[in-house]
N, C-alpha and C positions, 0 to 999 in steps of 0.2 A: 121486681125483674130479677133474674138470676141467670147467670151466663157461667156454665161449669161450676167452679168453686168461687164465683165472686158474685156477691149480692151487691145489687145496686138500688138504693132508693134516695128520696129526696125529703127535705122538711123545711118548713118557713121558719125563719128566724123573727121571734116576737120583739116587741118594743124594749124589753129589758135583756136582751141578748139571749133568751131561753130558746131552745129547741127541743121538741118531742123526739126522742129516738123512735124510730117506726118499730112496730112490734115484731118484724122478722129480724131486723137488725139486732134488737134487743136478745130475742132468742138465739141468735147465733152467736152473741157474745156472752151468752149465759149470764145476764145482767136481768134485775128485776127491782122492784120499788125498793129504795134504800141503800142499794148497792151504789159503789162508785165507779166512775170511768176515768181513765187516763187519756188525755190529748196529746198527741205527738205531732208536731208541725215539722215536715221536712221538704225543703224545696218546693214550698208552695202548696203542699198535699198535707191533709190531716188524716192522721189515723186515730181511732178510738178503740181502746183496748178495756177490758174488764180490769179494773185496778189490782184485783187479788192475783190475777193471772200475771199482770205486767210484773208485780212484786216478786212473784216466785221466779220468774224468767230472769229478772235482775239478780236476784239471790243465787240462783245457779250459775250465772255468768260469774259472779264474784267467787263462788266456792270451786270453780272448774280447776281441777288438778290437786284440790286439797286432799282428796280420799287418797290418792296415789301417795302424797307426802306423809301420810298418816298409816300407810302399810295395808290400804285395802286396795287389793287388785281385781276383786270380783264382787259380785252381789253375795257369793256365798260367805265371803270375809267378813261383809256387813251384817250377813244374818247370824253369823258365829259370834261376832261382838255384842250384838244385842241379846242373844241368848245367854252369854256369860255374863253379860251387865246385869240382866233381870236374875239370875241365880245369885250373884252377889248381893244385889238389893233384898230379895227375898230372906238371904242368910242373915242379915242384920237385925 
């Protein structure tokens, strides 16, 4: 079932506590066989996230403001730094 941007589906909990994530939910999360998911419990509700996506989100939160502190004010500043760094590496 889909309501606007909300997917709703259910699954049975098996004897070992295992649950099969429905196909449409796996697709929405971008997970497949062998991928990891992260469970977050808040106020009695559970969110399931693609662990790779969650890790990037946490990293972005931790790094927030660091670019400005390092003198990067725009994407162009970052691109210029990358170009300069590559030139230096190739010169070695």
